[in-house]
C-alpha positions in Angstrom: 88.4 82.6 136.2 91.0 83.9 138.7 92.3 87.5 138.5 95.7 86.2 137.3 94.1 84.2 134.5 92.0 87.2 133.5 95.1 89.4 133.4 96.9 86.8 131.3 93.9 86.6 129.0 93.8 90.3 128.6 97.5 90.4 127.8 97.1 87.8 125.1 94.2 89.8 123.6 96.2 93.0 123.6 99.2 91.2 122.0 97.0 89.6 119.4 95.4 93.0 118.6 98.8 94.6 118.3 99.9 92.0 115.8 96.9 92.6 113.7 97.1 96.4 113.9 100.7 96.7 112.8 101.7 93.5 111.0 98.6 93.4 108.9 98.9 97.2 108.3 102.3 96.5 106.7 101.2 93.5 104.6 99.4 95.7 102.1 102.7 97.2 101.0 104.5 93.8 101.3 102.0 92.3 98.9 102.6 95.1 96.4 106.4 94.5 96.6 105.9 90.7 96.3 103.9 91.3 93.1 106.9 92.9 91.4 107.8 89.3 90.6 104.7 87.2 91.3 101.2 87.5 89.9 98.5 88.1 92.6 96.9 84.7 92.9 100.1 82.7 92.7 101.7 85.0 95.2 98.9 84.3 97.6 99.2 80.6 96.9 102.9 80.6 97.7 102.3 82.6 100.9 99.5 80.6 102.4 100.5 77.1 101.3 104.1 77.6 102.7 102.8 79.1 106.0 100.1 76.4 106.3 102.4 73.5 105.5 105.0 74.7 108.0 102.4 75.1 110.8 100.6 71.9 109.9 103.9 69.9 109.9 105.0 71.3 113.2 101.7 70.6 114.8 101.6 67.0 113.5 105.2 66.5 114.7 104.0 67.6 118.2 101.2 65.0 118.1 98.2 67.2 117.3 95.5 65.2 115.6 94.8 65.7 111.9 91.5 67.5 111.1 88.5 65.2 110.3 86.7 65.4 106.9 84.1 67.7 108.4 86.8 70.0 109.8 88.6 70.1 106.5 85.3 71.1 104.9 84.8 73.9 107.4 88.4 75.0 107.0 88.1 75.0 103.2 84.9 77.2 103.3 86.6 79.7 105.7 89.9 79.6 103.8 88.2 80.3 100.6 86.1 83.2 101.9 88.9 84.8 103.9 92.1 84.0 102.1 91.2 83.2 98.5 88.5 85.8 98.0 89.3 88.2 100.8 93.1 88.4 100.6 93.3 87.3 97.0 90.9 90.1 96.0 93.1 92.7 97.8 96.2 91.4 95.9 94.3 91.5 92.6 93.1 95.1 93.2 96.6 96.3 94.2 97.6 95.9 90.6 95.7 99.2 90.0 95.1 100.7 93.4 97.7 101.9 96.0 98.3 99.8 99.1 97.1 102.6 101.3 93.8 103.0 99.5 93.3 99.2 99.5 93.8 99.1 103.3 91.3 102.0 103.7 88.6 100.1 101.6 89.2 96.9 103.7 88.6 99.1 106.8 84.9 98.4 106.0 85.2 94.9 107.4 83.8 95.8 110.8 80.9 97.5 109.0 80.1 94.4 106.9 80.5 92.4 110.1 77.8 94.5 111.8 75.5 93.9 108.9 76.1 90.1 108.6 75.9 89.5 112.3 72.1 89.7 112.1 72.2 86.4 110.2 73.3 84.7 113.4 70.9 86.6 115.7 73.5 89.2 116.7 71.5 92.2 115.6 73.5 95.4 115.5 72.7 98.1 118.0 71.6 101.6 117.0 75.2 102.9 117.4 76.5 100.1 115.1 74.0 101.0 112.4 75.1 104.6 112.7 78.7 103.4 112.3 77.7 101.5 109.1 76.1 104.7 107.7 79.1 106.9 108.5 81.5 104.3 107.2 79.5 104.0 103.9 79.7 107.8 103.5 83.5 107.5 103.9 83.7 104.9 101.1 81.5 107.1 98.8 84.0 110.0 99.4 86.9 107.6 98.8 85.5 106.7 95.4 85.5 110.4 94.5 89.3 110.4 94.6 91.6 109.7 91.7 92.8 106.3 93.1 89.5 104.5 92.8 87.9 106.6 90.0 90.7 105.3 87.7 90.0 101.8 88.8 86.3 101.1 89.3 86.9 97.3 89.0 89.5 97.6 91.7 87.0 99.4 93.9 84.3 96.7 93.4 86.8 93.9 94.0 88.0 95.5 97.3 84.5 95.9 98.6 83.6 92.3 97.7 86.8 91.1 99.4 85.9 93.0 102.6 82.4 91.6 102.6 83.7 88.0 102.0 86.2 88.4 104.8 83.5 89.6 107.2 81.0 86.9 106.2 83.6 84.1 106.5 84.8 85.3 109.9 81.3 85.1 111.3 80.3 81.9 109.5 83.5 80.2 110.6 82.4 80.4 114.3 79.5 78.1 113.5 81.3 75.5 111.3 83.2 72.4 112.4 86.8 73.4 112.7 90.0 72.0 114.2 91.0 73.5 117.5 93.8 75.9 118.2 96.6 76.5 115.7 95.4 73.6 113.6 92.5 75.8 112.4 95.0 78.3 111.1 97.1 75.7 109.4 94.2 73.9 107.7 92.5 77.2 106.5 95.8 78.5 105.1 96.4 75.2 103.2 92.9 75.1 101.8 92.8 78.8 100.9 96.3 78.5 99.3 95.2 75.6 97.1 92.1 77.5 96.0 94.4 80.5 95.1 96.8 78.2 93.2 93.9 76.7 91.2 92.5 80.2 90.5 95.9 81.5 89.4 96.6 78.6 87.0 93.0 78.7 85.5 93.2 82.5 85.0 96.4 82.1 83.0 99.0 83.3 85.6 102.5 82.0 85.2 105.4 81.5 87.6 108.1 84.2 87.4 111.3 83.4 85.6 113.3 85.5 88.0 112.5 86.8 91.5 113.8 90.1 92.8 115.3 90.4 96.2 112.6 92.8 97.3 109.9 90.3 96.2 111.6 87.3 97.9 112.0 89.2 101.2 108.4 90.4 101.0 107.1 86.9 100.4 109.1 85.6 103.4 107.7 88.4 105.6 104.1 87.6 104.4 104.6 83.9 105.2 106.2 84.3 108.6 104.5 87.4 110.0 101.5 88.2 107.9 100.2 84.6 107.8 102.0 82.5 110.5 101.7 85.0 113.3 99.0 87.5 112.5 96.4 85.1 111.0 96.8 82.8 114.0 96.3 85.8 116.2 93.1 86.7 114.3 91.6 83.3 114.7 92.4 83.4 118.4 90.6 86.7 118.7 87.5 85.5 116.9 87.1 82.8 119.6 87.9 85.1 122.5 86.1 88.4 121.8 83.2 89.9 120.0 83.5 89.9 116.2 83.6 93.7 116.1 86.6 93.8 118.3 88.3 91.0 116.5 88.0 93.0 113.2 89.0 96.3 114.8 92.4 96.0 113.1 90.7 97.7 110.3 90.7 100.8 112.5 94.5 101.1 112.4 95.6 99.2 109.3 94.8 102.1 106.9 97.0 104.5 108.9 99.9 102.1 109.0 99.5 101.2 105.3 99.2 104.8 104.1 102.3 105.9 106.2 104.4 103.0 104.9 103.2 103.5 101.3 104.1 107.2 101.4 107.5 106.6 103.0 108.6 103.4 101.2 106.8 103.5 97.9 106.1 107.2 97.2 102.4 106.6 97.1 100.4 109.8 96.9 97.4 110.3 99.2 95.1 113.1 98.2 92.5 115.1 100.1 89.6 112.7 99.3 91.6 109.8 100.8 92.4 111.8 103.9 88.8 112.9 104.4 87.6 109.3 103.8 90.1 108.0 106.3 88.8 110.2 109.0 85.2 109.4 108.3 85.8 105.6 108.0 87.7 105.6 111.3 84.8 107.4 113.0 82.4 104.9 111.5 84.5 101.9 112.5 84.9 103.3 116.0 81.1 103.4 116.4 80.8 99.7 115.8 83.6 98.7 118.2 83.1 97.5 121.8 85.5 99.3 124.1 85.9 96.5 126.6 88.2 93.5 126.1 85.6 90.8 126.7 83.4 88.6 124.7 80.1 89.6 126.2 
């Protein structure tokens, strides 16, 4: 690889990380605003089916081959773990938990990634295990705060969502999958359909009216949270180590807590602040500090 190509690759990695850090940090509040009109699972279904259909149609128009049956199977597995369970779990929990605290709990994704990596012979180093222990301590402190004490089910759902996202991110690297942006499109379509079925089976109903805030939030989630940021995430999973690809969790809680406090009057107490500091330290211990995949 020439020096110019390496520089271009590093720039793409930095841009993709920036998209995850700031766009995904804002989507926690955007989901809360969208749920002023939509129930959680149907909101996710609209978001991912719309984004996936737009991307899939554009790729097919450009002549990109449709996924094979095996690739659709892989995309459905990953779409279910990441989008239906992972993202859908966050939306469900945000009915009773603030967007900032939800983002802080999802900050455990790199810790779960370090744990699950051993299933694919990527055993965590001693520093990574230390990060897992420190991050776990932060989550224990977070549960002492009023936000999660008042919603134990929300806390469990968020932790399960984080674990599902981490597991799916790692497993997806070993499954048959379409190449490039077609992987994003197929995973969003599959995950969106699973969310649609889940919403209808659980008794959710379509809103009679949709507020302007909800409509704008849904559009933002489709174009930026899904179309741009999710594609950037899948790019990073192929280009860098899993711990770096999931390092958005290092910044997302800060962005989400700031936006929640400014735009939604969310109150962040002392336990949440202490937990944020501890979780950030724990996550930083599991991150590689070089932009490479070695």
